[in-house]
C-alpha positions in Angstrom: -1.2 -6.2 -18.0 -3.5 -9.9 -17.6 -2.0 -12.9 -16.2 -1.3 -14.5 -19.6 0.1 -11.3 -20.8 2.7 -11.2 -18.1 3.6 -14.3 -18.2 4.5 -13.8 -22.0 6.2 -11.0 -21.5 7.9 -11.6 -18.3 9.3 -15.0 -19.6 10.6 -13.7 -22.7 12.3 -10.9 -21.2 14.2 -12.9 -18.4 15.4 -15.0 -21.5 16.7 -12.2 -23.4 18.4 -11.0 -20.5 20.3 -14.1 -19.0 19.5 -16.5 -22.2 17.6 -19.8 -20.5 14.1 -19.7 -19.4 13.1 -18.8 -15.9 11.9 -21.7 -13.6 8.7 -19.9 -12.8 7.0 -16.4 -12.5 5.3 -15.0 -10.1 2.9 -11.8 -9.5 2.1 -9.2 -6.2 0.0 -6.6 -6.6 0.2 -2.9 -5.4 -2.7 -1.4 -3.5 -4.9 1.1 -2.6 -6.2 1.7 1.4 -9.8 1.9 1.4 -9.8 3.6 5.4 -7.2 3.5 8.0 -4.9 6.2 7.1 -1.7 6.4 9.7 -3.3 3.5 12.0 -0.7 1.4 11.3 2.3 2.5 13.2 -0.2 3.1 16.6 -1.5 -0.7 16.6 -4.5 0.2 15.1 -7.0 -1.3 12.2 -6.4 -0.9 8.2 -8.4 -1.7 4.9 -6.4 -2.2 2.2 -7.3 -4.2 -1.0 -5.2 -5.4 -3.4 -5.5 -3.5 -7.1 -5.4 -5.6 -10.1 -1.7 -3.8 -11.1 1.0 -6.4 -10.4 4.7 -6.6 -10.1 5.9 -9.9 -12.0 9.3 -11.5 -11.2 10.8 -14.3 -13.0 13.5 -15.9 -11.7 15.5 -18.8 -11.0 17.9 -20.1 -8.4 21.7 -19.8 -9.1 24.0 -22.5 -7.1 27.1 -19.8 -6.8 25.6 -17.3 -4.6 25.3 -14.3 -6.9 22.5 -12.3 -7.5 21.3 -10.7 -10.5 18.6 -8.0 -10.9 17.0 -6.7 -13.8 13.9 -4.8 -14.4 12.1 -3.8 -17.8 10.9 -0.5 -16.0 14.9 0.6 -15.1 17.7 2.1 -16.9 21.2 0.7 -15.9 21.0 -3.0 -16.9 21.8 -6.1 -14.7 22.7 -5.4 -11.5 24.7 -7.9 -10.2 25.4 -8.3 -6.4 27.1 -11.3 -3.9 24.5 -12.4 -1.3 27.5 -13.0 1.3 28.4 -9.4 0.8 24.6 -7.9 0.6 24.5 -4.7 3.5 22.0 -2.4 4.5 21.6 0.4 2.2 19.6 3.8 3.2 18.7 5.7 0.0 20.1 2.9 -2.3 18.5 2.3 -5.9 15.5 0.2 -6.8 17.5 -2.5 -6.7 18.1 -2.4 -2.4 14.1 -3.5 -2.4 14.5 -7.2 -4.0 18.6 -7.1 -2.7 16.9 -6.5 0.7 14.7 -9.5 0.7 17.5 -12.0 0.4 19.2 -10.2 2.9 16.5 -10.5 5.5 16.0 -14.3 4.7 19.6 -15.3 5.4 19.7 -13.2 8.6 16.4 -14.8 9.8 18.7 -18.3 8.9 16.5 -19.3 5.8 18.5 -21.2 3.3 18.7 -18.8 0.8 21.3 -18.5 -2.2 21.5 -16.8 -5.8 18.8 -15.9 -7.9 18.3 -14.5 -11.3 15.4 -12.2 -11.2 13.9 -10.1 -13.8 10.8 -7.6 -13.6 7.7 -6.2 -15.0 5.3 -4.0 -13.4 1.9 -2.3 -14.0 2.6 -0.8 -10.6 2.2 3.2 -10.8 5.4 4.2 -8.9 5.4 7.2 -6.7 1.7 7.0 -6.6 1.3 6.1 -2.9 0.1 2.4 -4.3 3.1 0.6 -2.8 5.0 -0.6 -5.6 8.1 -1.3 -3.3 5.9 -3.6 -1.6 4.8 -5.3 -4.4 8.6 -5.7 -5.4 9.3 -7.0 -2.2 6.6 -9.5 -2.3 7.2 -10.9 -5.5 10.7 -11.3 -4.9 9.8 -13.4 -1.7 7.4 -15.3 -2.9 9.7 -16.4 -5.5 12.7 -17.1 -3.2 10.3 -19.1 -1.2 9.3 -21.4 -3.7 12.6 -21.8 -5.5 14.3 -22.9 -2.4 11.1 -24.9 -0.9 11.3 -22.4 2.6 7.6 -23.2 3.1 6.6 -19.7 4.4 3.1 -18.6 4.8 1.8 -15.3 3.5 2.1 -13.7 6.4 5.8 -14.4 6.9 6.8 -13.4 3.9 5.3 -10.1 4.4 6.8 -9.6 8.0 10.5 -10.5 5.9 9.7 -8.1 3.5 8.9 -5.4 5.9 12.0 -5.9 7.7 14.0 -5.9 4.3 12.4 -1.9 3.7 12.9 -1.2 7.7 16.0 -2.6 7.8 18.0 -2.4 4.6 16.3 -0.1 2.4 16.0 2.2 5.3 12.0 2.9 5.2 10.2 3.1 8.4 7.1 1.7 7.4 4.0 -0.4 8.8 3.2 -3.9 7.6 -0.3 -3.4 6.2 1.3 -2.9 2.7 3.1 -6.1 3.0 0.6 -7.8 4.2 -2.3 -6.7 1.3 0.4 -7.4 -1.2 1.0 -11.0 0.0 -2.4 -11.5 1.4 -5.4 -10.1 -0.3 -8.1 -11.9 -2.3 -9.8 -11.1 -5.2 -13.4 -9.0 -4.1 -12.7 -8.9 -0.8 -11.2 -5.8 1.2 -8.7 -6.8 4.0 -9.0 -5.6 7.7 -6.2 -6.1 9.0 -5.5 -5.4 12.7 -1.9 -4.2 12.9 -0.7 -5.3 16.8 -1.0 -8.7 16.5 -1.9 -9.3 12.8 -5.1 -11.1 12.7 -7.2 -10.5 10.1 -9.7 -11.2 7.7 -11.5 -10.8 4.7 -14.1 -8.9 3.9 -16.5 -9.2 1.4 -16.6 -6.4 -1.2 -18.9 -6.8 -4.1 -18.8 -3.3 -6.3 -19.9 -4.9 -9.4 -22.5 -6.9 -8.0 -23.8 -3.0 -6.3 -23.1 -1.3 -9.6 -20.4 0.3 -8.0 -16.9 1.3 -9.0 -14.1 2.7 -6.8 -11.7 4.8 -9.0 -8.1 5.8 -8.0 -6.9 9.3 -9.0 -3.5 9.8 -9.1 -2.2 13.5 -8.5 0.6 12.8 -10.1 2.2 14.7 -7.5 4.6 14.4 -4.7 5.2 17.7 -2.5 8.2 18.3 -0.6 6.4 19.2 2.3 6.0 15.3 2.6 9.6 15.2 3.7 10.2 14.6 7.4 6.3 14.9 8.0 5.6 11.2 8.4 8.3 10.8 11.5 6.6 14.1 12.9 3.2 12.8 12.8 4.3 9.3 14.4 6.4 11.2 17.3 3.0 13.1 17.5 1.2 10.3 18.3 3.5 8.5 20.4 3.9 11.7 22.4 -0.3 11.3 23.0 -0.1 7.7 23.8 2.4 8.6 26.8 0.6 11.5 28.0 -2.8 9.3 27.8 -1.1 6.4 29.6 -1.9 4.0 27.0 0.4 1.8 25.1 -0.7 3.2 21.4 -3.4 5.3 21.1 -4.9 2.2 19.5 -5.7 1.8 23.3 -7.8 5.2 23.6 -11.5 3.9 23.3 -13.6 6.0 20.9 -16.0 6.0 23.4 -13.9 7.7 25.8 -12.2 10.2 23.1 -13.6 13.7 24.8 -12.2 13.0 28.3 -8.5 11.5 26.4 -8.8 15.1 24.1 -9.7 17.5 27.6 -6.2 16.4 28.5 -4.7 16.9 26.0 -5.7 20.9 25.7 -2.7 22.5 26.5 -1.1 20.5 23.1 -3.2 21.0 20.5 -1.2 19.2 17.7 -1.2 16.1 19.5 -4.6 16.1 20.1 -5.6 16.4 17.2 -3.7 13.5 15.8 -5.0 11.6 18.6 -8.2 12.6 17.3 -7.4 11.5 14.1 -6.4 8.5 15.3 -9.0 7.5 17.3 -11.3 8.5 15.0 -10.5 6.4 12.1 -10.0 3.6 13.9 -13.5 3.6 14.6 -14.7 4.3 11.0 -12.7 1.2 9.9 -14.7 -0.8 12.1 -18.0 0.7 10.9 -16.8 0.0 7.2 -16.4 -3.3 8.0 -19.8 -3.1 9.5 -21.3 -2.0 6.8 -19.6 -3.9 4.0 -20.9 -7.4 6.1 -24.1 -6.3 6.1 -23.8 -5.8 2.5 -24.4 -2.3 2.3 -21.6 -1.0 0.3 -23.1 2.3 -0.4 -23.1 3.4 3.2 -19.3 3.6 3.4 -19.1 6.6 1.4 -19.5 9.1 3.8 -16.9 7.8 6.1 -15.0 7.6 3.5 -15.5 11.4 3.1 -15.2 11.9 6.7 -11.7 10.0 6.8 -10.7 12.4 4.0 -11.7 15.7 6.5 -9.8 14.0 9.3 -6.4 13.7 7.4 -7.4 17.5 6.1 -7.9 18.9 9.0 -6.4 17.0 12.3 -3.3 15.2 10.9 -3.0 18.0 8.4 -1.2 15.8 5.5 -3.4 16.8 2.4 -3.3 19.4 -0.4 -4.8 21.2 -3.0 -4.5 18.7 -5.5 -6.1 16.0 -2.7 -8.6 18.5 -1.5 -10.1 19.1 -5.1 -10.1 15.5 -6.0 -12.0 14.5 -3.4 -14.2 17.8 -3.4 -14.9 18.2 -7.2 -15.7 14.2 -7.0 -18.3 14.4 -4.2 -20.0 17.2 -5.5 -19.9 15.2 -9.0 -22.2 12.7 -7.4 -19.7 10.5 -5.6 -20.9 8.0 -2.9 -17.7 9.3 -1.5 -14.0 9.8 -1.8 -10.6 10.3 0.5 -7.3 10.9 0.5 -5.1 7.3 0.6 -1.6 7.0 1.6 1.0 8.7 3.2 0.0 12.2 1.9 0.8 15.4 0.6 0.4 14.1 -2.8 -0.5 10.5 -4.0 -4.0 9.0 -5.0 -7.3 9.4 -3.9 -10.2 6.7 -3.8 -13.5 7.9 -5.2 -16.4 5.0 -4.7 -19.2 6.0 -7.7 -22.4 4.8 -8.9 -21.5 2.7 -11.9 -23.5 5.5 -14.3 -21.9 8.4 -12.6 -18.3 6.9 -13.2 -17.4 8.9 -16.5 -18.9 12.0 -15.4 -17.1 12.4 -12.1 -13.6 11.4 -13.7 -14.9 14.1 -16.6 -15.5 16.5 -13.4 -12.4 15.7 -12.1 -9.9 16.2 -15.1 -11.5 19.3 -15.9 -11.2 20.7 -12.3 -7.5 19.9 -12.3 -6.9 21.4 -16.0 -8.9 25.1 -14.1 -6.7 25.0 -11.6 -3.6 25.0 -13.6 -2.4 21.1 -11.8 -0.9 18.5 -13.4 -3.5 16.0 -14.8 -4.3 13.4 -13.3 -4.5 9.3 -14.1 -7.9 8.0 -13.2 -8.3 4.4 -13.4 -10.8 1.6 -11.6 -9.4 -0.3 -9.0 -10.8 -3.9 -8.7 -10.8 -5.8 -5.3 -8.0 -8.4 -6.6 -6.2 -11.2 -5.7 -2.7 -10.9 -4.0 0.3 -12.6 -4.3 0.6 -15.9 -6.2 2.6 -18.0 -9.0 1.7 -17.8 -12.4 3.6 -20.1 -14.1 
C-alpha cells in the first residue's frame, strides 16, 4: 500500500466510521532486524531496518476525554474508552496498544486528551515484524501532532516501549519502537541499546543488485512461551557470574576466558557466547556496510543463525529449513530474525537469484509438509511520518 493509496483508503474508512474527515493521517513501519538478536536486553547492539509495510492511523482530537479506536483489520467495531479510567491491561485486545500510548503520555505529564483513531495496516501480524510497535508509534506520532507535544522520535519510541512494558505487559526492549520511529529510507539503523546512540548505516541493496527477502514461516511454536524469560534470566545470571553490568561489557577478545569461568554452567555459557559474538557480528556488519561491501555481510548473517540455533536454541525446523535451503540455493547469507520458535527469516540474495531461491524455499516447505511460507522483498524504508 503506497502512501497515496494509504491516505485515500484510511481517510475514507475514518469517515465511514466517525462521520467526518480526520485531522491528519500518520504512518509507522514494521521492521526486520538485519543482525543483533536478543542483544537488546543485554545493553548490546542491534541493526534493524524499516519495512515498506506500515500501520496507518487517521486521527482527530476530541475535547471530551473519550478515546475511540477502530481497526480495519479487527472485528468488534469501535472500542470506546475514557482516558481518565485507563489502567494497565495485560493480555488485553489490540486496542490495549494505542490505549497504552495515551496512558503512558498522561503518566509522563503530557497534555493529551481524547481522540478518534482508525487504523489500516499492511504489516504482517504474528510474523516477528513488530506490528505492535508500528501500531504504537503511529499512535504516538499522531497524538504528538494533534496535541502539539513537540516530542522527538526517540522520546516517542521510549513512550511506546513504556506503554508495551507497563500497560500491555510485554517485557520488550527498545529496538522495535526505535526502528519504527527513527529509521530512514535506504539505511539500516545501528542502535546502542544502552545509551540509545544511533546512526544511519547505508544499505544500498539496489545499487549492488541485491535483494533482502523476508521468509515468513507462518508458524509460531508454543515452545516459545516462557522461553524469552528463561533466556533473559540466563543472560543476567551470566553477567553476575562474570562480574559485569551486562553481557555487552564482556569484550569479544576475552570471550574464551569468560567461557572458561562458566564451564560448570553450560546453558549459561552458551547464552553468553551468543550474546558476545552477536554484538561482534553487528559491529562487523556495520563496518562492511560502511565500506560499501554489502555482499560481505552474508556469512555474518548465516553465522548469526547458527549461533541462535546452537547456542541460544531458539530456532525451529521451519526456520532452519528456510535458512539452509536458501544458502544451498545460492543466497549470499540468511538467518532467522526476531524472538524465535517461528516467525521470519531474512535472506540476502543476488537480484538474479531471488526467484530461484524463493522457489527452492517454497518447494522445500511443501516437501516437508510445512505450512506454505510467505516470501516478500524488504527494502530499507522510512520510519514514522505524517502523510497528510
